[in-house]
Residue, then its C-alpha position, 0 to 999 in steps of 0.5 A: m502560489l505554493s512555496n516549494l516546500n508545499r509543492f507535490d512535484t518537490i519529492y516527484k522532481s525527477e524525469i518522467i519516463q513515458l510509455p504508451q500507456f503508462k507514466i513512471v516517476y521515481s523519487n529519491t528524497k531526504t526530507e528536512q522538516n514537517a511538510t504538507l504537499y498540495e498536488n493540483e493540475e501544476t504541481s502533479p507530474f500525472h494528468r489527474k483526470d486522465d490517469a490512475v495512480l499506483t504509488c509504490v513506497i519503498e522507504g519512508k512514510i507518505d499519508s495521501y488525502h484524496q478530495g472525495i475518497e473517505n479514507s486517507c492512505h497511510l503509505k509505509p515502506q513496502s507497501c502500495a496504494l492504488v488510486y483514481g484521485p482526479q481532483d486536488n489532493e494533500h500528502f503529508i510527509c515527516e521531517n528527517q525521513y528518506i523516501e524513495s518511492i515510484a509513482i506509475g500513472i496509468n491510462k484512464k481508458f487502458f485502466i477501464d479496458l482491463l477491469q471490464n468483466e462480469d464481476p459486480w464490484l468492478h461495474e462502480i469503479i469503472n462507472k466512477m472513472e468514466k464520470n471523473q469520480p474519485f475512488s481507491f480500492s477498498k483495503n487502500v493500502y497493500k504491502l508491496t510483495p518480494h515479486m513486486y519490490a523485485i520488478l520496482r528495482k529492475i524499472k529503476e537499474t534498467k540499462y536499455k536505452d531508446s526502444f529496447k527501453v520502452l518494450y522492457l518497461q511496458s512488459l514490467m508494467n504489465e507484470l506489475l499490474l497483474l500482480q497488484f490486480k491478482e491480490i486486489c481480486s483476491e480481497e474484493i472477491n472474498l468480501s463480496k461472498n461474506n453475510v456482513n451487512q455493509v456498515d459492519l463490513r465498512k467498519l472491519k475494513d476500517i479496523k483492519a487498515y488501522i491494525e495494518t498501520n499501528i502493527l506494533e501497538d499492544f492490542s486488546l480485543d476491548s480496544l479494538a472494538r472500541i475504536s471500530g465501534l463494533n461489539t467484540f462478538k460482531l468484531k470476531t465473528g465478522f473479522k473472521e468471516v470477511y478475512g479468514s483469520s481471526v484478529f490476533e492471527h492477522i495481528r501475528s502474521l503482520r508481525m511475522q512479516l516485519a520480523s522476516d523483513m527485518l531480518l532479512n534487511g540484515s539492519n537489526n539482529v535477532s535481539e533488536v527484532a524481538y525488542i521491536l516486536g514487543y518480546s521481553h525474552v528473545q527465546h519467546f520470539s525464537t519460539a513464535f517465529k519458528k512455529y510460523y515459519g518452520k525455522t529460527p531467526g537465526q537460520f531464517k537470517c542465514 
């Protein structure tokens, strides 16, 4: 028997909101120690064979490992992942962190009906779900966009009651799924059109995920090539072909997005943001920020 410290429902222990095609569970937890949370039939708030799960992390970090899925999901603040994990799964959380997240179970039949179209890349997903086989989309973890974040806040703070609440939340769920699918489809279609072989494509996906999980590291092309298992030429040309930007353009974009999030959040001043992003001089950061956004950090913050 699992102790309370290792039960998945220790972080998803709030009331479950049940809708016709969705199940919503909200988490607001302060962790006291490192722990591996085990998700099984007893501890999961979802019917894992019947639900695909969209997990949205607003604050905190959760590392999830799903049986049958090669890559783990490293969920960080303002990120989300859409996974079908019908088997027993593990979720690692670190000590002394505040975790705020919303997990949404999506009825499998409803989900499959949404995916039914002629896009070849969807056929494998539908086939796996119909056979109760786990899957995640190629990127695994996606950025929680401001629009998606606003919807999650509306879900959490709704004042509607009874049938009005059900109608309101159902409409928000449909809107949230639309936004998530637009991002997923855009990436999957782009991947299907490139000329990179499948082995190299997997390596490019993995290194992209690595970069997005460790965006503050001091990267070099040689170090990324070693980590990816690709030579520098394949890394440069393949990344550009698959994702439409160079490796370092992508890194720069991620760091500028992080900078804008910190500035808008108001918890860090311009000097602190520059330091966190690794700039030795605030002016260098301000110049890079203005080049990217068209305004200085001070103007952006206002």
